[in-house]
C-alpha positions, 0 to 999 in steps of 0.5 A, a space after each residue: 327453748 332459744 329460738 333457733 337462728 340461721 345465718 345466710 351468707 352470700 357472695 357473688 364471685 369466688 374472689 371475694 371468699 379469698 377476702 374477708 367478706 365471708 368471715 365478717 358475715 358469719 362473726 356478725 351472724 355469731 355476734 348478733 345471736 350470742 347477744 339476742 340468746 338465739 340458738 345459732 343453727 352451726 350445722 344448717 348454714 346457708 351459704 351461696 358462694 360465687 352465686 348472683 342475686 341480680 336475677 334470682 339464682 340463689 333462691 331458684 338454685 342456691 341455698 337461700 331456695 332450699 331454706 325458703 322450701 324448708 320454711 314452706 314445708 314447715 321444717 323451720 319453725 315460725 319464730 325463728 331468725 334469718 341473720 343476713 348482713 343487709 337485703 341486698 345479700 337476699 335479692 338484687 332483682 327489680 324491686 317487685 320480685 325482691 319486695 315478694 321475696 321480702 314478705 314471703 319471708 317474713 309473712 311466714 313468720 320467720 324474724 328477718 334481721 339485718 346485721 349492718 343496721 340491726 334491724 329486725 323485720 317481723 310479721 306483726 311487727 312491720 311497719 310502714 317505715 320499715 316497708 319504706 325502708 326495705 323498698 329503698 334498700 332493694 331499689 338502691 341494690 338492684 340499681 347498682 348492680 344493674 350499673 355494674 352489669 353495663 359497665 361490665 358488658 361495655 367493657 368486655 364489648 370493648 375487649 371483645 372489639 378489640 380482640 377481633 384485632 388481634 388485641 388479648 382480651 385477658 392473660 388467660 389462654 390455652 394451656 400451650 400459650 402465655 401472654 407476651 411480655 408487652 402484653 400484646 399477644 399470645 406466644 407458644 410455649 414450644 415443649 406444650 406445642 409439641 405434645 398437643 401435636 403429638 395427642 393430635 397425630 396420635 388420635 388420627 392414627 387411631 389411638 383413643 383418649 385412654 390409649 393416649 393419656 396412658 403413653 403420656 403417663 408412661 412417658 413421664 410427661 407432666 399434665 398441663 393441669 394438677 399433679 395426677 398425670 393426664 387423664 381421659 377428660 383432658 385429652 377429650 377437651 383438647 382435641 375438641 378445642 379449635 383454639 388449636 387452629 388459631 380460634 377463640 369463641 368469645 362466651 357470655 353467661 346467661 343464668 349461670 350457663 356459658 352460651 357462645 356469643 357471635 362468630 368465632 375470632 379468627 387468628 386470636 391465637 396462634 395456629 399450632 397444627 394445620 386444618 388437616 390434621 384437626 379433622 383427621 383426628 375428628 374423624 377417627 375419634 367419630 369412627 372410634 366411637 361406632 361400637 369400639 369406645 374404650 380400653 383395647 388392651 396392651 397390645 390393641 387385642 382385636 382389630 375388628 371391634 363392632 366391625 364383625 357380624 356372624 354371617 349366619 344369624 347377623 349377631 355381634 361377633 364377640 372376641 373370647 379369651 380361653 386363656 393360655 391351657 391346651 385349649 386356650 388361645 384367643 377366638 372370634 365367636 358368635 355372639 349368639 352361639 356364645 350365649 346359646 341363643 341359636 346360632 351353632 356356628 363354631 369359633 375361628 382362632 383370632 391370630 388366624 383370621 386376623 393373619 388371613 385378613 391382613 395377607 388378602 384384603 388388598 384393601 386395606 394397603 397394609 404396606 401404606 401403613 408399615 412401609 415407608 415407600 414412595 407409592 405407599 406415601 401417596 397412598 397415605 396422603 391420599 387417604 388422610 385427605 380423605 379423613 380430613 374431608 369427611 371430619 370437616 364435613 362432619 363438623 359442618 353437619 354438627 353446626 348446622 345441627 347448633 344453628 337450628 337449636 338456636 333458632 328453637 331457642 328463640 334466636 334470630 330468623 334472619 341470623 339463623 337463615 344466614 349462618 345456615 345458607 352460608 353452612 349448606 355452601 361449605 357442605 356443598 363445596 367440601 362434598 364436592 372436593 371429597 368426592 374429587 378426592 375419593 376418586 383420585 384415591 380410587 383412581 390410584 388404586 386402580 393402577 396399582 392392584 399388587 399388594 406384596 410381592 411375595 408369599 415371604 414379605 406376607 409372612 413377615 408383615 404378618 409376623 411383625 404386627 403379631 409381636 408382643 406387646 408394645 407402644 410401637 406395635 400399639 399405634 400401628 394396630 391402632 391405625 389399621 383398626 382406624 382404616 378398617 372403620 374407614 374402609 369397611 361397611 360390613 365384615 361377615 365370619 363364617 367359620 362353617 362355610 355354607 353348611 349351617 345355611 344349607 342345613 337350616 334350609 333343609 330343615 325348614 324344607 321338611 317341615 313344609 313339604 313333609 315326605 313330598 320332598 325326600 329326594 330333594 332333601 336326600 340330594 340337599 343332604 348329599 351337598 351339604 356332606 361335600 367338604 366344599 360346603 364347609 368351607 370357612 370364608 369371610 366377606 368384606 363390603 367395602 363403603 365404596 361398595 365393592 366386595 371381596 370374599 376370602 376362602 383361607 386354607 385350614 392348613 396355612 392362614 397365608 393361604 388362600 384356596 379362593 377368593 371373589 372380588 367384585 367392584 367397579 373398575 377404575 381402568 374400565 370408567 367405572 363398570 362392574 366386575 367379579 373376578 375368581 382368584 385361585 391359589 397362585 393367583 389365576 384370574 377367572 373373570 366371571 363378568 
């Protein structure tokens, strides 16, 4: 039976694969096996392509490491052959680890063959000359790699210094740029820049990455990479890429991983969007992650995903589609009730709930999304400014977390302390600017509390948002959903009014007091039977601590029986107020 032989091919760069290196190594292995009567294991060929041996990556995580594991496990028989072009294919590490690797192979009973000189290293026959030869070859290989590494590192360091002065390091750049003819700068590709700007605008407006990719594919816009159209992952990378602001972050490879080196270089690329738009997009993305990621259907069906909860048990509210039959339609329903988990809440027809919400929750300021009046434009600008500042604050907080991670990984305490001081100061400045901008926004909204001029206008705006699905409608509804994520802290839905809570109280009283509370129970049952107790309502708690409770009419979702509004009055130096709004807007101030 012929001895088994294994060919090991290693190339440190993918560029070598395009040349002659792999073919040369494989043909030499086949020729040696044929000449010496060996059975070359074609089905177990060992290749480490693009893996360096300078720091032993091929042993730790490459095919050579897997071969050695198999040798130790006895899966590779003693007396087998390992064919390599030369010893520098095995290792380019320092002499001690390199020679330890060499000895571990031959001492395991594997015949190590270097094809370049036809030398065979065997445990029983390797002599002093062989040992010295192997040591010399490995030392030379390490020195060559070390020298090359220093030269390449120095060359890249020079390029990085020039990059800080605005000189391009390489022709590689973001897909919306290209190297200029004189190779001294990068220049925008106009049509691609416009695509990127629209991606950021769509994200800031509330569209998710699936929706943006789908829009581009439907419009037949060629993808920047590949032939399979736009993908969510590429949209995500684009939105995360600070190169749109003109930044370039140098990287180095540490253990085959790209890690940041030094501070980002500002102005290295031409900036193609504003910082405001960039941070608006980041903040919108962060808000969409709160319980509402993924596809939303062709018309962004549910505006309240991730926000609405049951007023009785605090379970999440589910969106239920019961088809198009006589009892069909879409509904909002308590998740516990839907799964028979102890809540008796009934369903609320989605179209009616949405109409009531859009019509009566003035804080949403639907007008600034749908119309382009001067006041609406001012509201939108203030809202955009607030979004941008919140997004930038979140980015600074993320950088602080990454800076702490650098310290944990053994980074310089002096560098980390300096960076944290810088980021802390930046965070304080942004928090101060955000507080001022939010105060300006509250003041502006407080000066004009009129929402719609007439019930007919309400009706037309709601009707517009409940038209059949289209790209434009999707974008509008996505903007509304995105604004809700920013404004709303809690949304409680009570499709049966206060009746379930009262009934639970009656049951508890019966259990604890027994017959002694019959009179009280009877009185509570009389109250529960009153129609007022079963009036459905919803309560919206806003992030600025304001609250609005709405009791829509059963007959017409664009009418209400009562509203209760509580919050701080900008016109009265922040004093607390509670108003009860009756139909026809008759106000009854409580406090």
